[in-house]
C-alpha positions as CSV (number, residue, x, y, z in Angstrom):
1,M,-5.0,6.6,14.0
2,E,-5.6,8.0,10.5
3,H,-3.4,6.5,7.6
4,R,-0.8,8.5,6.3
5,T,0.3,8.4,2.7
6,R,4.0,8.8,3.3
7,S,5.7,6.8,6.2
8,T,9.1,7.3,7.4
9,A,11.5,4.5,8.4
10,S,10.9,5.4,11.9
11,D,7.2,4.7,11.4
12,V,8.0,1.5,9.9
13,L,10.3,0.2,12.7
14,E,8.0,1.2,15.4
15,W,5.0,-0.7,13.6
16,I,7.2,-3.9,13.1
17,H,8.2,-3.7,16.8
18,A,4.6,-3.4,17.8
19,F,3.0,-5.8,15.3
20,C,5.2,-8.5,14.0
21,V,6.7,-11.9,15.3
22,V,9.8,-13.8,14.6
23,P,8.8,-16.1,11.7
24,I,11.5,-18.7,11.8
25,G,14.2,-20.0,14.0
26,A,14.6,-20.4,17.8
27,D,12.5,-17.5,18.8
28,Q,9.6,-18.0,16.3
29,G,6.4,-16.5,17.4
30,K,8.0,-14.1,19.7
31,R,7.8,-10.5,19.3
32,V,10.5,-8.7,16.9
33,K,13.6,-7.2,18.5
34,L,15.5,-6.0,15.4
35,T,19.2,-5.5,15.7
36,I,21.0,-2.6,15.0
37,A,22.0,-3.7,11.4
38,Q,18.4,-4.9,10.7
39,R,17.2,-1.2,11.8
40,E,19.7,0.4,9.4
41,A,18.7,-2.1,6.6
42,V,15.2,-0.8,6.9
43,R,16.2,2.7,6.6
44,R,18.2,2.0,3.5
45,A,15.3,0.0,1.9
46,L,13.3,2.8,2.5
47,G,15.5,5.2,1.3
48,P,16.8,6.7,-2.2
49,D,19.0,3.7,-2.5
50,T,17.0,1.9,-5.2
51,E,19.9,-0.6,-5.6
52,F,19.8,-1.9,-2.0
53,Q,18.2,-5.2,-1.5
54,I,17.4,-6.9,1.7
55,L,18.2,-10.7,2.0
56,D,17.3,-11.3,5.5
57,P,13.8,-13.5,4.8
58,A,12.6,-12.3,8.4
59,L,13.2,-8.4,7.4
60,R,11.8,-9.2,4.1
61,A,8.6,-10.6,5.7
62,Y,8.2,-7.8,7.8
63,L,8.6,-5.0,5.3
64,T,6.1,-7.0,3.1
65,L,3.6,-7.1,6.0
66,A,4.1,-3.2,6.5
67,W,3.4,-3.0,2.6
68,L,0.2,-4.9,3.0
69,C,-1.4,-3.5,6.0
70,G,1.0,-1.3,7.7
71,P,2.3,2.2,7.3
72,L,3.5,1.3,4.0
73,A,0.1,0.5,2.6
74,R,-0.7,2.2,-0.7
75,G,3.0,3.8,-0.6
76,Q,5.4,4.1,-3.3
77,I,7.7,1.2,-2.3
78,R,9.3,-1.7,-4.0
79,R,7.3,-4.8,-3.3
80,L,8.9,-8.0,-2.4
81,D,6.8,-10.4,-4.4
82,S,9.4,-13.0,-4.4
83,M,8.9,-13.4,-0.5
84,D,7.6,-16.7,0.5
85,P,3.8,-16.2,1.8
86,L,4.4,-18.7,4.4
87,I,7.1,-16.7,5.9
88,V,5.0,-13.7,5.7
89,W,2.1,-14.9,7.5
90,A,4.4,-16.7,9.9
91,A,5.9,-13.1,10.7
92,A,2.4,-11.8,11.0
93,G,1.3,-11.2,14.8
94,P,-2.2,-12.0,16.2
95,E,-3.1,-8.2,15.7
96,I,-2.1,-8.2,12.1
97,R,-4.0,-11.6,11.3
98,T,-7.1,-9.9,12.4
99,V,-7.1,-7.6,9.4
100,L,-5.5,-10.0,6.6
101,E,-7.2,-12.9,5.0
102,R,-5.5,-16.1,3.3
103,D,-7.3,-17.8,0.2
104,D,-6.7,-21.3,-0.8
105,D,-4.0,-20.5,-2.9
106,G,-2.1,-19.0,-0.2
107,V,-2.4,-15.6,-1.1
108,I,-2.5,-12.8,1.7
109,V,-4.9,-10.2,1.0
110,C,-5.8,-7.1,3.1
111,P,-9.4,-6.0,2.3
112,R,-9.0,-2.8,3.8
113,Y,-6.2,-1.4,1.5
114,G,-6.8,-3.8,-1.5
115,T,-3.2,-5.3,-1.3
116,R,-2.3,-8.7,-1.9
117,H,0.9,-11.1,-1.7
118,P,2.1,-12.2,-3.7
119,A,0.5,-9.8,-6.2
120,V,-1.2,-11.3,-9.1
121,T,0.3,-10.6,-12.6
122,Q,-1.9,-10.0,-15.4
123,G,-2.7,-13.2,-17.5
124,A,-2.1,-15.2,-14.6
C-alpha cells in the first residue's frame, strides 16, 4: 500500500486495531479494541480542535506509533513527545516492531520515515 500524505481518523483507527496491542493492564499484549469514547478522542485529536488533549496513556501510545510508522508518519499532527517510550514500545504489535528500532537510550526510531520518539531537541 502506498503511503498517503494525509490520513483520516478512520485510517488511523483501522491501523490501530490492526497493528497495536494493549500496553498496560490486565489485557496487556492483546490486540486493541478501542471503546466508542476512545474512537471519538482519536477523531477529535486529529481534527481542527488544537486545544484537545488525550490523557489516556494507551491511546497516546497508539497515536505516537501512528506518527512514528503508521498513517500519520510525515504528517502534520501534534507529536506526543511527553509519552513514555516504554509504554509506546509496549503498545507496538509484532508487525510494528519489525519496522522500528530502539537505541541504547530507549529512543524508538523508524528508519523508513526518519521519525523518532522522543524527538531529539537541538542542543541536547
